[in-house]
N, C-alpha and C positions, 0 to 999 in steps of 0.2 A: 427422539429428542435430540437437539443440537446444542451444543455448549461451547464455550471458549476457555482456554486456560493457558497459562505460560508453557512454552516449549521447553523441553528438557533434552539433553544430548542424546537421549535414546530415541527422540523423534527425527534426529538428522537425517537417517537413510530416506524417510518418507518425505521429508522437506525437501531434500535434494530431487527425488522423484517428481514431486508435484512442480518444483520449478522448472524442470526439464519438460514437462507436459504443458505448462503455462508458456514457455518459450515457443514451443511448436505451435500452440494455438495461436499466439501472436503473429507469427509467421504466416500462418493459414489466412489471418484476418488483414494480411496486407502491412503489418508492423514489423518491419524488417531490421529496424534500427536500435531496437530497445532490447536490453539484457542480451548484449553481444560479448563476445571474447570471454565466454565462461562465466559472466556475472549473472546472478551472485554465486561466488565460489563456496565451495564447502567450508573452507576457512573463514570466510566472511560470515557466513550463516552460523557457523560456531561460535564466533565472536559475539553476534547478535544474540543468540542464546544465552551465552554467559553473562552478558551485560543485562539481560531480562528485558529484552526489547521485542523479542519474537514470541508471537502467540499462536495457537494452533486452534482450529474449529475441528471438533470432534463429534462423532455420532456416539449413542449410548454405549456401544461396544469399544469405546476409545480409539476406533479408527480415525485418523487425520484425514479429513478431506480439503482443508484449506489452511492457509497461513497468511500472516501479514506482521508486519513490525510496527510498532507504536511506541514513538519516542518522545518523552517529555522535555520540555525546554526549548531554548532557541537552537534553530537549524542554521548555521552559517550560510548554507546554500539559499537560503530565503532572505538575506540581508538586501539583496538588491533586486528588485522587480521592475520589469520594464513594461511599457504599454498598458499601465494600470496601476493599482495599489491595493494593498490588503484592506479587508474590511475595518480592522482594527489592529492596535499594537498590543492588545493583551496577551497574557501567557497563553501558549498553545501547545498542543501535541501535534505531531506529524505521522501520519501514515505512510510506510513505505514497503515495498515488496510484497504486495498482495498478490497471492497466487492460490489457484482452485485446481482440483484434479477434474473438474467438470461434471462430476456426478450428481451434485445438488443444484437446484434452481434457487435464485434469490440469495445467493452466498453474499454478494456485495451489500445488499441490503441488511442483511444479517450482521455483517462485519460493522457496517457504518453505524446502525442502530446501537450496537454495543460500544462503541467508541464514543457516540454521542452521550450515552448514559454516563460516562467516565471522565469526559472533558467537555468543557463549555466552548472552546475554541480549537478548531481542527484544521491542520493546512495538509494538502497533498498536491503532489505533481505527477504529470503523466506526459508521456510522448503525445505530440501532435498526431501522430498515426494510430495512437491507441483508442480507436472509436469506441469499443466495447467499454473501457473504463471511463471514457469521457461521458457516455451516455448515463453510466451507474452514477456517476458524480452528480451529474446535473439532475437525475431523478431523484437523489438524495439530498436535494436542496444545497449543494455546493455550489458556491458562486464563482466563475471563472475570474480571476483576479488580474492576470497579466502573465508575463513570460519570465522565468528564472533559468539560470544555467547551471547544470550539474558540473561536478569536479572536472569531467573531460572536456567541458567548455559548450557541450550541446544544449539547445534548448529545451525546456519543457513547459507546457502549460501549467499554470499554478491555480490551484483552487483553495478556497477557505469555506469552512461551515462555523457560524457563530450562533450561540444559544440566544434566541430572542431576536435575531436579524431577519 
């Protein structure tokens, strides 16, 4: 049985291991520009845990096999979108920093289904070279909406899912 719970500071070592594994996987899939220069750092993930944004996917034995951040409210990164538009301007939650250790199939579907049960509007972005995530988003009925730019000025493909759309 799999479940999702808020991450705790005790999960941090496993979270950092999984983010390293995800970074290596992205590189092996040709995505060499995302999660560079030590991002996301241990300090950053500690802050996400302390703010109640970080969630972990666990097995029955409480072993963490995946993580993601889900942040309610407006994300300033999404204020400007180019080459398209958002589905709507309703309140939304944003999924960030999704990562898996690769031991389970269907993790993205599991996470997206869980998020959809808790929010009627969800936005997410990913790097153009992250083909695995882009396929998962499309498979889970997220609509490609345009291009946004993250804090370092690099572009990301923006997606949104809205209940009833």
